[in-house]
N, C-alpha and C positions, 0 to 999 in steps of 0.2 A: 587539351589542358587549359585550365582557366588562366586568364591574364589579369593583371592588376589594373589595367586601363581599359575602358570601354568608350564607345561613341557617346558623346554628350557630356562626358565628365569634364570638370574643370581641373586642369593640371598645371603644375609648376615645372619650369625647365631647370634642370640641375647643372647642365654643362653646355658650353658653346657660346656663341656671340650673344644669344638671348637669355643668358643665365639670370635667374631671378624673376623673369616675366611669367605671367600666367595667361592661359587661354583655354578655349573650349576645343575638345577633340572633335574633328570633323570626320575622320576616317581612320581605321586601324587596319593595317596589313600584317596579319599574323605570320604569314609565310616568310616575309622579308624582315620582320621584326621592326617595322617602322610605324610611325603615327603622324598624322597630319593635324597640326594645331593651328587654330585661327589666329592670324597676326604674328606667328612665330616663324623664323627662318625664311623671311621674305627675300626673294631674288628677282632680278630683272631678266625678262626674256625678250630678246629683240625679235620683233615680228615684221615680216614683209606684209605689204598691203594684200588683203585677201577679202573674200566675201564676208567672212566672219568678222574680221578686223579691217574695214576699208581704209582706215587711217594708217594702220601699221604702227611702227614706233616701239617704244619700250613699255612692256606690260609687267606689272609687279604681281607676283603670285607666291603662295606658300609652297615650300618643299617639305618633304617628310623629315622627321627627326627620329633618331634611334629610340626605341621604346624604353631602353634602359636609362635614358637621359631625362625621363619625366616621372613625376610622382603625382598621384591625385591629391587635391587640396581637401583637407578635413573641413566639412561644413560647419562644425562647431567652433573650431579655433581659427580657421582661415589660413592655416599653415600646411605645408606639404607633410604627408604622412605615409608610412609604409602600410601595406594591406595584408590582412590575415584572412584566410578563408575558413568559414565555420559551416559545418553541415548540421542542420537542425534535425530533430528526431523524425519529422515528417518527410525527410529526404531532400529538402531544398537546401541549396548552397548559397551562402551570403558572403559578400565582401564586407569586411569590417575594418575600420580605421584603427591602427594599433594605438595611437596616442590617446584617443578619446573613447573608443569602443563604439562609435557611431556607425550604423549600418549604411554602407554606400550603395548597395543594390543587391537584388536577388538574381541569381544566375539561372535557376531552373531546377527541375526535379531530376533525381537520380533514377535512371531506368533499370529495372531488374529483369 
C-alpha cells in the first residue's frame, strides 16, 4: 500500500511536543507506522564510556514519530497538505498535494 510520506520529504508535525515544526524525513518504518524526522522528537540517551563513545555522557538523538502525526509540506505554498494518489494512463502512480495540485513524487509502475 502506498504511503503519504517518503524518505527525503519535508514534513510538518501535527501533534506532540514539536507541533508546528518542520523537518526532513530520514527513515520510514512502514511495519511499525513510524517515521524518523531530522531535528524532531529529540531525546537524551545516557551512554557509558565505550569504544564508540569514549567520553560517554548524554547524547541527543531523534526518536521516531507516529506517521499519522506528520503531513508533507506543499512545495508551492509551504504549508502542510494532505496527499491524493493519482494513477496516470501509462500506469505510473503519483502523489499529489490536495491544496495546490502540485506533484510530490512518482511512486512507480503498476505491474500486470
